[in-house]
N, C-alpha and C positions, 0 to 999 in steps of 0.2 A: 394404553395408548392405541388410538385407532390407526388403521392402515392409511397410507397416503396414496392418493391417485397420481397419475403421471404429471398432471399440471402442478400439483403441490410439490412434487419432487423437483420439477423443473424450476419452480419458484425458489425453492430452498437452495438449489445449486446456483441460481442466478444471484440470490442474496449473498451467498458466500463469496462469489466472484466479485460482485460489486463492493462488498465490504473490504476485501483484500485491496482492490483498486483504490478506494477512497482512504483507507487507513494508510496505505503506502504513499499516496500522493500527499496526504496530510503530514506524514512524517518527513517527507522531502522538504516541506516548508521550513524545517529546522536544520537543514544541511547548509552551512554558511554560504557556499557559492550559489546554490539554488535560491536561497533566501534573498541574497543581494539581487539576483536576476529578477526574481518575482517583484521585489520592491521597485526596481527600475521600470518594470512594465506598467505600474499603476499610473494612470494619467495624472498630470500635475494638479488639475482642479480637485481631484479626489485625494491625492497624496498630501495636499495642504501646503501652507507656507513652509518653505525650505524642506519640503517633502517629509515633514515630521510625522505624518500619519502613515507613511508607507510601511515601515517595519511592523508597527502594531497591527496594521491591516493584514499583513502576511501572517502574523501570529494568530490572529482571530480566525482567518480562513483556514489555516492549518489545523487548529484545534477543532473547528467546526467539521472539517472533513473527517478527522479521526473519530469524533463523537458520533457523527452521522453514520460512518461505516460500522461502528460498534452497534449503534442503534438498529441497523438493519438485521442484526443477529439476535435481537431481543426475542424472548419467548412470547411477548404480548403484541398482538396485532396493532394496537393503538400506538405503541412506541415505534414499531417498525414503520407504520404509516407516517407518523410525525417525522421520523428520521428521513424518510424518502422525500417528503415535502420540503424539509429543511435543506437537504442536499440539492434539490431542484432550485430552490431560492438562491442557494450559494452559486450554482452554475450561472444563474442570471446575474448575480452580483459581481462575479469575477469576469464577466464577458468584456467590459470596457478595457480591462488590463490585457486580455487576449487580443482585442482589436488594436490596442496601442502597439503591442508586439508585432502584429501583422503589418503595421505601417513601417516598421523598421527591421526588415529581415536581416540586413547586414549587421545590426547590433545584437539581435536576439537569436539568430541562427535557427536551430530546429524548433525552438519555442514559438517562432513566428509563423504559425500555420495561417494561411490565408483566411480571411473573415468568413467567406461562404462555407468552405469545408468545416471550419471550426464551429460555426453556428449549426450546421447539419449534425455534426458529431455531438454537440451538446443537447440538441433536441432528441436525438436517438438515445443518448445516455439518460435523459429525463424520462423518456418513454419506458426504457428498461427498468428504471427505478419504480415507476408506477406498476408495471407488469409484475415486478418482483414482490409487491406488497398488497396488491388488490385481492 
């Protein structure tokens, strides 16, 4: 095994931290109270008639976060890169739910982060994912 330079070590640490965050957030999708809140955040046009798609979408996003987090730890660069791109796509996909929550702070409490700070945070998270795998 060859020696790692400082940037490679920083990337490894960042990948581990991001993996913990995404696996943890993905697992939270299966905690009943959190799951119901996440389902309620999904805008009606996306949730579908009678909100039938809301819980399946929460499940899909939770599984995607867990798999993406695990993928960041893969020994193969291609898998790590694909995991990062998938997680970035997921951040984009869940943004409408975050925006919906921001419009109803009295209903969603701490999950109702205002849209601009949320958007900035998600862009920063996406950038960190790219830095972690490039």
